[in-house]
N, C-alpha and C positions, 0 to 999 in steps of 0.2 A: 293138400293146399293147392288151390288153383293159381294160375298165373296172375289173375286179377288181385288176389290177396297179397301175393308176393310183391307185386308192383306197388300196391298201396302201402305196404310196410316200408318199402324203399323210399317212397315219396315222404312219408312221415319222418323217417330217419334223416333225410336230407334237410327237411324243414327245421327239425329240432337242432341239427348240427349247425345250420346257417344262423338260426336264432342265437344259439350259444356263442358262436364266433362273433356275431354282431354285438352281443352284450359285452363280450370281452373287449372289443375294440372301443366301444363307448366308454367303458370303465377306464381304459388306459388314457383316452383323450381327456376324460374328466380329471384324472390324476395329474396329467400334464398341465391342464388348464389351471387347476388349483395350485400347482407348484409355482406357476409363473409369478403371482403376486409376492411370493416370499423372496424372489431373487432381487438383488439390489442393482438398479440401473443408474449409473452416474452420468449426468450430462454436464457439459461445460456450463458453469454459472453465467448468467447474464452479466454484462459489464457493470450495471449499477449495483448488483449484488456483491460484486467482487471489489470494485474500486469506487472511491469518492469522486465527486465532481472536482476535477483538478484545479479549476479556477477558484472554487470555494476553499479548497485545501490550501492553495497559495495564500489566500486572504487570511486563513487561520494561522499560517506560518508567520506572515509579516506583522500580523496584529492589526488592531483598529486604529492605532495612533499613527499619524503621518510624521510625528516628531521623531528625532533621533535616527540612529542607523537602522534599527529594526525593533519592532515590538515596543516602541517608545523609549528605548535605551540608547544613549550616546556613549562614545568613547569618553572616558574621564568621569562618568557617573560612578557613584559609590555602589559597592555591592549591596549595601543596605537598601538602596532604592530598587534594585532588581528584585530582592526578596520581598519587598513590600508591594511591588506592582505586578509581578509575573503571575499570570492566571493559570499556567500549567502546574502540574504537581511536581514538587521537588523530589528528585531521586538521588541526588548526591550533593554533598557540601564538603569540599576539601580545602587544603591550604592555598590552592591557586585557582580554583574555579567552583562554580555552582552549576548544577544541571537540573533541568526541568523537562518533564515529558508529558505527552498527550497521546492516547490511543483513540483512533476514530472508531465509528461503528463498524467499519469494514476491517478493523484490526490493522490498520496502517499506523505507524508510530512516528511521532515527531519528537526528537530530542534536541533541546536548545541548551548550549553550554556557554556560560559567561566566564571568561578568564580575566584574572586581575593580578596585579603585582603587589608588592609589600604595602603600597599605599592604599590598597583596597579599592582601587579605581579600575574600571573595566578597560581592558586594552585589546581584547579580541573576543569575537562571538562566532560560534559555529552552530550550524543547524544540520542535523542528520535526519533524513526522511526515508523511512523504510516502507516500500510499496509492495503491492501484490502481483504486479504484472509488468511486462515490457511496455504494453500500451499505456498504462498509467504513468510510467516513467517518462515516456516520450511526451505525453500531454503536459505533465508538470514541467518538464524541461522547456517546452515551447511557451507555456504560460509564464514561467520565470524569466525566460529570455526577453519576452515582450515587456514584462513589467519593469525589469531592471534596466533595459535599454532605454525605456522612457524616462526613468529616474536618473540614470547615470550616463546617458547618451550612448553612442555606438561602442561596442566592446573593443577593448585593447587587443584581445585574442579571442578567436572564435573557431574552435575545432570540434569534431564530432563528440568528444567526451569532456571538453573543458571550455568554459567561457570566462573571460576575465574583464572586469570593468574597473576603471580607475578615474575617480572624480573626487577631489579633496572634500571631505577628510577620509573617504572610504576607498579601500582596495578590496574588491569583491571577487571571489572565485567561486564558480559553480562547476562542480564535478559530477559526472555520471559514474557512480561507484558500483553499478550493477555488475554481478559476476555469476554467470550461470543462472541458477534458479533464484538467486537473491537479487532483488531490484531496489534501487534507491538513488537518491541524490544527496550531495553534501554542499552546503553553502558555508563559505569562510569569509568573515568580515574582519579586516584589519585596517588600522589607521595608515594613511599615506605618509604621515610624519610622526614617527614614534618618539622623537625627541621632545615634542610638545607634551606628550603624556608623561614622560619621565620627569618633567619639571613641575607637574601638578602634585601638590601635597595635600 
């Protein structure tokens, strides 16, 4: 075997080895590339996907009627009127209150409870709103503050987690009940003069 033949064999072996290594690298890259679509990548959902428009949500909460305390219901109304007029789905009916609920498309929940005494007349209304984020809670807080300040004038108390309005016949408390990962607000409507309700038969 002369030197030329040996040299030629070495060149062929190097080319074959290089080709084999290149094929292996491409195969690995293809495997890595094809593995990528199977991995789950979670991104933060856009605000509209996570939260409702809070001004629209407030309108849903207070209802379409401007009559009464909220949702067309006044203190002293019979519980039968509530059951006949409430558009949310009833989820409880007890000896002292009835509860109605609505879930939004974004899975926020509004629970409205109407409390009554033995005379079956409404003497207190609470609204619990369960939200998906701190941002939604702040937006609904601000929208509620503006709405109820226009209706009941300046708040009697205004702190970071509680606002109180008082204008006859309504004492209204708005509480931020958010705690850690749970977000929400609570509205409590009570009469300013409970003796008047007690006299209604």
